[in-house]
RODO-2510 file (C-alpha; in nm, 4 decimals, decimal comma):
residues 397
     n   res          X          Y          Z
     1     m     1,6236    -2,1493     1,3372
     2     a     1,5316    -2,2342     1,6699
     3     a     1,9323    -2,1697     1,7888
     4     v     1,8740    -1,7733     1,6916
     5     a     1,8684    -1,6208     1,9668
     6     r     1,8859    -1,2326     2,0269
     7     t     1,8677    -1,0684     2,3771
     8     g     1,6051    -0,8114     2,4054
     9     p     1,4688    -0,6077     2,7211
    10     d     1,2687    -0,9330     2,8739
    11     g     1,5612    -1,1405     2,8523
    12     t     1,6808    -1,3771     2,5793
    13     i     1,4163    -1,4247     2,3368
    14     t     1,4063    -1,7319     2,0010
    15     v     1,2244    -1,8108     1,7885
    16     a     1,0340    -2,0982     2,0840
    17     n     0,8935    -1,7848     2,2672
    18     w     0,9203    -1,4542     2,0524
    19     l     0,5672    -1,3819     1,9612
    20     t     0,4591    -1,4735     2,3520
    21     a     0,4325    -1,1993     2,6358
    22     p     0,6695    -1,0186     2,7630
    23     f     0,9317    -1,1276     2,4620
    24     n     0,6752    -1,0273     2,1880
    25     r     0,7230    -0,6184     2,2518
    26     w     1,0788    -0,7066     2,1317
    27     g     0,9767    -1,0017     1,8686
    28     v     0,7266    -0,7789     1,6793
    29     q     0,9726    -0,4862     1,6015
    30     h     1,2484    -0,7396     1,5299
    31     a     1,1054    -1,0023     1,3268
    32     r     1,4479    -1,0034     1,0559
    33     e     1,6397    -1,0937     1,3531
    34     v     1,4569    -1,4045     1,4604
    35     v     1,2945    -1,5472     1,1420
    36     p     1,4072    -1,5235     0,7804
    37     t     1,2553    -1,2316     0,5968
    38     a     1,2930    -1,1187     0,2414
    39     r     1,3313    -0,7188     0,1469
    40     v     0,9830    -0,4974     0,0323
    41     g     1,1931    -0,1815    -0,1408
    42     r     1,0963     0,1711    -0,1796
    43     d     1,2059     0,3655    -0,4269
    44     p     1,3661     0,7018    -0,3388
    45     e     1,2815     0,8531    -0,6427
    46     r     0,9082     0,8041    -0,5799
    47     h     0,9472     0,8999    -0,1955
    48     h     0,5496     1,0258    -0,0814
    49     r     0,6118     1,2535     0,1805
    50     l     0,3599     1,3358     0,3970
    51     p     0,3010     1,6813     0,5587
    52     v     0,2177     1,7218     0,9486
    53     r    -0,0090     1,9532     1,0429
    54     p    -0,0576     1,8773     1,4193
    55     s    -0,4494     1,8681     1,5430
    56     r    -0,6746     2,0803     1,7078
    57     p    -0,7435     2,0015     1,9941
    58     d    -0,4789     1,7941     2,1167
    59     l    -0,5599     1,3755     2,1050
    60     d    -0,3408     1,3273     2,3985
    61     s    -0,6776     1,4736     2,6310
    62     l    -0,9619     1,3301     2,3918
    63     e    -1,1845     1,0894     2,5718
    64     f    -1,4444     0,8727     2,4392
    65     v    -1,7144     0,6647     2,5661
    66     t    -1,6476     0,2778     2,5113
    67     p    -1,9698     0,0086     2,4346
    68     d    -2,0502    -0,0389     2,7818
    69     g    -2,0590     0,3547     2,8466
    70     t    -1,7103     0,3742     3,0043
    71     v    -1,5174     0,6891     2,9581
    72     r    -1,1562     0,6645     2,8703
    73     r    -0,9119     0,8725     2,7895
    74     l    -0,6983     0,8102     2,4818
    75     v    -0,3512     0,8508     2,6302
    76     d    -0,5225     0,6190     2,9014
    77     w    -0,6281     0,3465     2,6493
    78     l    -0,2866     0,3315     2,4277
    79     t    -0,1253     0,2208     2,7675
    80     e    -0,4154     0,0081     2,8919
    81     s    -0,3865    -0,1525     2,5421
    82     h    -0,0321    -0,2226     2,4966
    83     a     0,0084     0,0405     2,2279
    84     d     0,3628     0,0924     2,0688
    85     g     0,2382     0,3106     1,7985
    86     l    -0,0646     0,5649     1,6781
    87     l    -0,0703     0,7600     1,4024
    88     v    -0,3605     0,9598     1,2316
    89     l    -0,4024     1,1501     0,9163
    90     h    -0,6393     1,3597     0,8066
    91     e    -0,6725     1,4231     0,4028
    92     g    -0,3067     1,2765     0,3938
    93     a    -0,1450     1,5146     0,6550
    94     v     0,0101     1,3500     1,0017
    95     v    -0,2326     1,5224     1,2365
    96     h    -0,1103     1,2916     1,5573
    97     e     0,1661     1,0311     1,5830
    98     h     0,2902     0,8597     1,9165
    99     y     0,5719     0,6024     1,9895
   100     r     0,6141     0,4176     2,3114
   101     h     0,7983     0,0437     2,3571
   102     g     1,1502     0,1176     2,1732
   103     l     0,9444     0,1789     1,8901
   104     t     1,0300     0,4884     1,6002
   105     a     0,9536     0,6334     1,3138
   106     s     1,2108     0,3794     1,1233
   107     q     1,1432     0,1094     1,2623
   108     p     0,8994    -0,1727     1,1404
   109     h     0,6536    -0,3492     1,3156
   110     l     0,5093    -0,6823     1,2560
   111     a     0,1946    -0,6190     1,0876
   112     f     0,0197    -0,9425     1,1511
   113     s    -0,3291    -0,9841     0,9472
   114     v    -0,2639    -0,6056     0,8446
   115     t    -0,0630    -0,7680     0,5444
   116     k    -0,3798    -1,0076     0,3945
   117     s    -0,5366    -0,6540     0,3291
   118     v    -0,2112    -0,5220     0,1644
   119     t    -0,2278    -0,8521    -0,0296
   120     g    -0,5790    -0,7953    -0,1171
   121     l    -0,4053    -0,4636    -0,3174
   122     l    -0,1752    -0,6247    -0,4778
   123     a    -0,4358    -0,8802    -0,6484
   124     g    -0,6011    -0,6585    -0,7904
   125     v    -0,3235    -0,4731    -0,9335
   126     l    -0,2622    -0,8154    -1,0909
   127     v    -0,6030    -0,8281    -1,2145
   128     d    -0,5629    -0,5066    -1,3474
   129     n    -0,2640    -0,6010    -1,5498
   130     g    -0,4476    -0,8991    -1,7115
   131     d    -0,2284    -1,1705    -1,4968
   132     l    -0,4616    -1,3115    -1,2609
   133     d    -0,8858    -1,3565    -1,3068
   134     p    -1,0605    -1,3943    -0,9386
   135     d    -1,3664    -1,5747    -1,0716
   136     a    -1,1052    -1,8569    -1,2355
   137     p    -1,0921    -2,2046    -1,0296
   138     v    -0,7627    -2,1810    -0,7878
   139     l    -0,6449    -2,5033    -1,0023
   140     q    -0,5700    -2,2950    -1,2602
   141     y    -0,3126    -2,1347    -1,0922
   142     l    -0,2129    -2,4026    -0,8635
   143     p    -0,2859    -2,7490    -1,0424
   144     e    -0,0864    -2,9162    -0,7194
   145     a    -0,4119    -2,8295    -0,5154
   146     v    -0,6282    -3,0938    -0,6917
   147     g    -0,7251    -3,3273    -0,3991
   148     t    -0,7337    -3,0679    -0,1081
   149     g    -0,9863    -2,8283     0,0488
   150     w    -0,9370    -2,5672    -0,2655
   151     a    -0,9750    -2,8134    -0,5316
   152     d    -1,3680    -2,6793    -0,6248
   153     a    -1,3109    -2,3162    -0,4761
   154     t    -1,2158    -2,0054    -0,7427
   155     v    -0,9267    -1,7509    -0,6796
   156     r    -1,2996    -1,5026    -0,5611
   157     d    -1,3870    -1,7436    -0,2953
   158     v    -1,0476    -1,7634    -0,2059
   159     l    -1,0116    -1,3697    -0,1516
   160     d    -1,3399    -1,2972     0,0313
   161     m    -1,2584    -1,6231     0,3022
   162     q    -1,5528    -1,7778     0,1515
   163     t    -1,4006    -2,1137     0,1403
   164     s    -1,4799    -2,4587     0,3270
   165     l    -1,1957    -2,5921     0,4856
   166     a    -1,1482    -2,8463     0,7107
   167     y    -0,9061    -2,6051     0,9084
   168     v    -0,9836    -2,4514     1,2645
   169     e    -0,8346    -2,1355     1,3418
   170     a    -0,7630    -2,1477     1,7262
   171     y    -0,4730    -1,9686     1,8428
   172     g    -0,4807    -2,0926     2,1856
   173     d    -0,5121    -2,4729     2,0823
   174     p    -0,0743    -2,5704     2,1344
   175     e    -0,1938    -2,9153     1,9471
   176     g    -0,4342    -2,7805     1,6950
   177     h    -0,4072    -2,6713     1,3121
   178     m    -0,2872    -2,2774     1,4221
   179     a     0,0045    -2,4089     1,6113
   180     h     0,0898    -2,6302     1,3211
   181     y     0,0578    -2,3773     1,0969
   182     r     0,3105    -2,1576     1,2313
   183     e     0,5819    -2,4531     1,2725
   184     a     0,5249    -2,5126     0,9122
   185     v     0,6271    -2,1503     0,8515
   186     g     0,8814    -2,1568     1,0703
   187     w     0,7471    -1,8671     1,3312
   188     h     0,7922    -2,1956     1,6158
   189     p     1,0683    -2,4776     1,6050
   190     p     0,9336    -2,8164     1,5047
   191     r     0,8246    -3,0574     1,7249
   192     d     0,6841    -3,3173     1,5481
   193     p     0,8695    -3,4314     1,1788
   194     s     0,6020    -3,6212     1,0519
   195     l     0,4543    -3,2545     0,9930
   196     p     0,4805    -3,0743     0,7228
   197     t     0,8125    -2,8274     0,7570
   198     d     0,7603    -2,6182     0,4873
   199     l     0,4120    -2,3366     0,4427
   200     r     0,3024    -2,5317     0,0168
   201     s     0,3245    -2,8869     0,2039
   202     f     0,1164    -2,7576     0,4892
   203     l    -0,1007    -2,5707     0,2370
   204     l    -0,1503    -2,8811     0,0730
   205     g    -0,2452    -3,0776     0,3501
   206     i    -0,5593    -2,9005     0,4305
   207     g    -0,8858    -3,1119     0,3455
   208     r    -1,2486    -2,9745     0,2533
   209     g    -1,5134    -2,8857     0,4545
   210     d    -1,8286    -2,9972     0,4647
   211     a    -1,9943    -2,6481     0,3138
   212     p    -1,9829    -2,5037    -0,0208
   213     h    -1,7822    -2,2487    -0,1040
   214     g    -1,8713    -1,9288    -0,2185
   215     q    -2,1382    -1,8514     0,0580
   216     r    -2,0277    -1,7944     0,3604
   217     f    -1,7536    -1,5741     0,5548
   218     r    -1,4834    -1,7884     0,7415
   219     y    -1,1719    -1,6510     0,8404
   220     l    -0,8565    -1,9066     0,7617
   221     t    -0,5364    -1,7344     0,7614
   222     p    -0,4474    -2,0322     0,4878
   223     n    -0,6701    -1,8454     0,2035
   224     c    -0,4081    -1,5693     0,2044
   225     d    -0,0896    -1,7920     0,2406
   226     l    -0,2722    -1,9908    -0,0917
   227     l    -0,3641    -1,6482    -0,1923
   228     g     0,0119    -1,5075    -0,1887
   229     w     0,1058    -1,8377    -0,3599
   230     i    -0,1268    -1,7711    -0,6271
   231     l     0,0023    -1,4609    -0,7239
   232     e     0,3222    -1,5746    -0,7341
   233     r     0,2319    -1,7673    -1,0249
   234     a    -0,0350    -1,5221    -1,1753
   235     g     0,3033    -1,2983    -1,1760
   236     d     0,5292    -1,5244    -1,2179
   237     a     0,8211    -1,3661    -0,9417
   238     p     0,8132    -1,3970    -0,5430
   239     y     0,5640    -1,2402    -0,3422
   240     a     0,8466    -0,9756    -0,2327
   241     e     0,9121    -0,8782    -0,5671
   242     l     0,5582    -0,7865    -0,7023
   243     l     0,4631    -0,5876    -0,4077
   244     t     0,8198    -0,4142    -0,4006
   245     d     0,7199    -0,3397    -0,8173
   246     l     0,3636    -0,3185    -0,7780
   247     v     0,2481    -0,1724    -0,4522
   248     w     0,5218    -0,0444    -0,2206
   249     a     0,7397     0,1154    -0,4407
   250     p     0,5118     0,2964    -0,6079
   251     m     0,2917     0,3967    -0,3932
   252     g     0,6103     0,5972    -0,2013
   253     a     0,6746     0,4086     0,0875
   254     e     0,9317     0,5616     0,3015
   255     f     1,1080     0,2665     0,4441
   256     d     1,1768    -0,0615     0,2964
   257     a     0,9529    -0,3249     0,4623
   258     d     1,0051    -0,6802     0,4970
   259     v     0,7615    -0,9698     0,4937
   260     t     0,8733    -1,3518     0,6331
   261     v     0,9018    -1,6912     0,4620
   262     d     0,9416    -2,0294     0,5041
   263     r     1,1985    -2,2633     0,4377
   264     l     1,1743    -2,2362     0,1005
   265     g     1,0996    -1,9535     0,0530
   266     l     0,7393    -1,8894     0,0317
   267     a     0,5991    -1,5189     0,1726
   268     r     0,3949    -1,5055     0,4425
   269     a     0,1353    -1,3085     0,2050
   270     g    -0,1505    -1,3712     0,5338
   271     g     0,0442    -1,2330     0,7963
   272     g     0,4163    -1,1675     0,7355
   273     l     0,4751    -0,7734     0,6904
   274     s     0,6901    -0,5599     0,8834
   275     a     0,6433    -0,1789     0,8181
   276     t     0,6705     0,1509     0,9710
   277     l     0,3797     0,3166     1,1276
   278     r     0,3411     0,6009     0,8224
   279     d     0,3697     0,3144     0,5630
   280     l     0,0626     0,1680     0,6640
   281     g    -0,0380     0,5029     0,7029
   282     r     0,0041     0,5358     0,3231
   283     v    -0,1594     0,1866     0,2986
   284     g    -0,5031     0,3316     0,4674
   285     e    -0,4544     0,6228     0,2668
   286     l    -0,3967     0,4393    -0,0793
   287     v    -0,7824     0,2920    -0,0367
   288     r    -0,8745     0,6294     0,1365
   289     l    -0,7902     0,8044    -0,2578
   290     g    -0,9400     0,5130    -0,4167
   291     g    -0,5946     0,3713    -0,4894
   292     v    -0,4042     0,6521    -0,6272
   293     a    -0,0778     0,8039    -0,3706
   294     d     0,0695     1,1537    -0,4830
   295     g    -0,1454     1,1686    -0,7354
   296     r     0,0236     0,8683    -0,9614
   297     r    -0,2345     0,5954    -0,9956
   298     v    -0,1011     0,2584    -0,7658
   299     v    -0,4207     0,0129    -0,7903
   300     p    -0,7099     0,0632    -1,0194
   301     r    -0,9853     0,2403    -0,9009
   302     e    -1,2767    -0,0588    -1,0083
   303     w    -1,0530    -0,2752    -0,7389
   304     i    -1,1113    -0,0068    -0,4903
   305     d    -1,4750     0,0489    -0,5129
   306     d    -1,5125    -0,2736    -0,5262
   307     i    -1,3641    -0,3478    -0,2028
   308     l    -1,5519    -0,0611    -0,0764
   309     v    -1,8705    -0,2047    -0,1284
   310     g    -1,8998    -0,5527    -0,3183
   311     g    -1,8809    -0,7791    -0,0311
   312     d    -2,2055    -0,9640     0,0758
   313     p    -2,3323    -0,8257     0,3702
   314     a    -2,5160    -1,1661     0,4060
   315     a    -2,1673    -1,4009     0,4336
   316     w    -2,0390    -1,2050     0,6777
   317     a    -2,3339    -1,2377     0,9065
   318     g    -2,3051    -1,4287     1,2041
   319     n    -1,9162    -1,5180     1,1678
   320     d    -1,6989    -1,5260     1,4582
   321     f    -1,5788    -1,1802     1,3681
   322     d    -1,9641    -1,0236     1,3665
   323     y    -1,9211    -0,8494     1,6746
   324     m    -1,6950    -0,5953     1,5978
   325     l    -1,8831    -0,4450     1,2889
   326     p    -2,2452    -0,2999     1,2834
   327     p    -2,5280    -0,4959     1,0296
   328     g    -2,4440    -0,4587     0,7080
   329     a    -2,0838    -0,5319     0,7380
   330     a    -1,9295    -0,7125     0,5239
   331     y    -1,5847    -0,8743     0,3847
   332     r    -1,4203    -0,8046     0,0340
   333     s    -1,0843    -0,9124    -0,0989
   334     q    -0,8876    -0,9382     0,2484
   335     w    -1,0857    -0,6027     0,3902
   336     y    -1,3617    -0,5240     0,6219
   337     l    -1,5884    -0,2828     0,6010
   338     a    -1,8377    -0,1479     0,8583
   339     d    -2,0890    -0,0516     0,6450
   340     p    -2,2647    -0,1127     0,2730
   341     d    -2,1375     0,2597     0,1038
   342     g    -1,8031     0,1589     0,2313
   343     v    -1,7357     0,4721     0,4525
   344     r    -1,5011     0,3346     0,6883
   345     y    -1,2947    -0,0131     0,6464
   346     m    -1,0178    -0,1356     0,7877
   347     a    -0,7521    -0,3850     0,8380
   348     a    -0,6899    -0,5798     1,1399
   349     g    -0,4209    -0,8289     1,2869
   350     i    -0,3687    -1,0289     1,5920
   351     h    -0,2309    -0,8572     1,9281
   352     g    -0,3677    -0,5081     1,8305
   353     q    -0,2906    -0,4061     1,4642
   354     w    -0,5242    -0,1874     1,2395
   355     v    -0,5427     0,0158     0,9645
   356     w    -0,8473     0,1599     0,9998
   357     g    -1,0331     0,4611     0,7565
   358     d    -1,3099     0,6691     0,7250
   359     r    -1,3975     0,8433     0,4196
   360     q    -1,6896     1,0436     0,5037
   361     h    -1,3851     1,2331     0,7790
   362     g    -1,1112     1,1821     0,5500
   363     v    -0,9753     1,0048     0,8810
   364     v    -0,7130     0,7254     0,8633
   365     v    -0,5700     0,5928     1,1803
   366     v    -0,2959     0,3011     1,2764
   367     k    -0,2490     0,1224     1,5588
   368     l     0,0506    -0,0840     1,6153
   369     a     0,0604    -0,2972     1,9192
   370     s     0,1990    -0,5968     2,1605
   371     r    -0,1235    -0,6898     2,3298
   372     p    -0,0829    -1,0236     2,5923
   373     q    -0,3608    -1,1899     2,3565
   374     p    -0,4462    -1,2556     1,9747
   375     s    -0,7736    -1,0893     1,9938
   376     m    -1,0172    -1,0278     2,2828
   377     a    -1,3563    -0,9048     2,1511
   378     e    -1,3825    -0,6181     2,4270
   379     v    -1,0946    -0,4733     2,3153
   380     d    -1,1801    -0,5434     1,9677
   381     v    -1,5024    -0,3089     2,0288
   382     t    -1,2860    -0,0862     2,2524
   383     e    -1,1020     0,0270     1,9514
   384     m    -1,3650     0,0532     1,6931
   385     a    -1,5175     0,3370     1,9451
   386     c    -1,2375     0,4759     2,0125
   387     f    -1,1019     0,5370     1,6401
   388     a    -1,4617     0,6688     1,5678
   389     a    -1,3589     0,9005     1,8207
   390     i    -1,0638     0,9907     1,6778
   391     a    -1,2061     1,0738     1,3570
   392     a    -1,4730     1,2848     1,4462
   393     a    -1,2132     1,5012     1,6806
   394     v    -1,0173     1,5409     1,3937
   395     n    -1,2710     1,6792     1,1631
   396     p    -1,6468     1,7247     1,3592
   397     l    -1,8001     1,7654     1,0322
***
């Protein structure tokens, strides 16, 4: 794939630079033209149409206060935060929709780690079908993981990011684990022939950390890619096929999605989904409505309820993302929960991808972006304030 090149508005884009600014603005909208992908299909017969009901007042003029006391206008913040698209749903209706930088209603956009939360929903369907036991050991599904960092972990440890692994997720380290990870999945060209060149080999090379499993949240993307592999074994089908049949088509997606795959076809269940703004809105709505889309049961109610209130605030407290959410926050089955009652929930991805829901206000916000930096604390907390202000403006209660 290193030889593949496309011309974008900022010049020639290759697998070496497609996620680096300014090339990432084009790259995140054209993943299928840079790296291998598998199709996640819609079903036209089950397309769930979203009604359109423009917000009053107009959200373009919305002002909100950031945590440091600064007043910002939404329209200015979209520019500052490199937004490519913003969608606001109220009770399932589109009340605000905004596109920039060439993104359109039919154009898929890489969602990065929002993919993890979609994978978490897929896991719940397989649990309900009797194919997956979340309390089972990882080795029950992946016996080849013996001798790895997951050898004594359970599927639940993986779902909740409570594994202890000898792995450091540092996006800015060009020689670190994350750089080698991206080479193994085909997102960057390989530099060292002695390192793994496929995702399964990379995952099986991750060793055990010193702490016990099941006690502390630690955000490590390999957990979710391993989860995707587990789901393939449990569901006896490729990840893209399972996601198509069990979530994407049943929820009434309007467009096909894509998920990137490595050279051997294993999907990036932890970060490779590309989808449209509205279809990601449907994902947020699916959670808000307890697993139902257009009156159809897609994800079991018990699984959604467990996501919303089953997390462990003690396991979350003190982690590297603790700054982002208030006390009492938690993480469950690849979803972030802002409070113990599960009123506010979210999926988040680097470079500014969000699916944020507020069940009290009946609001779902989706934001897609091409930020130059993967993650910035001051930007993330501003996003939280922005989304809360949007919910209050759409539904003042």
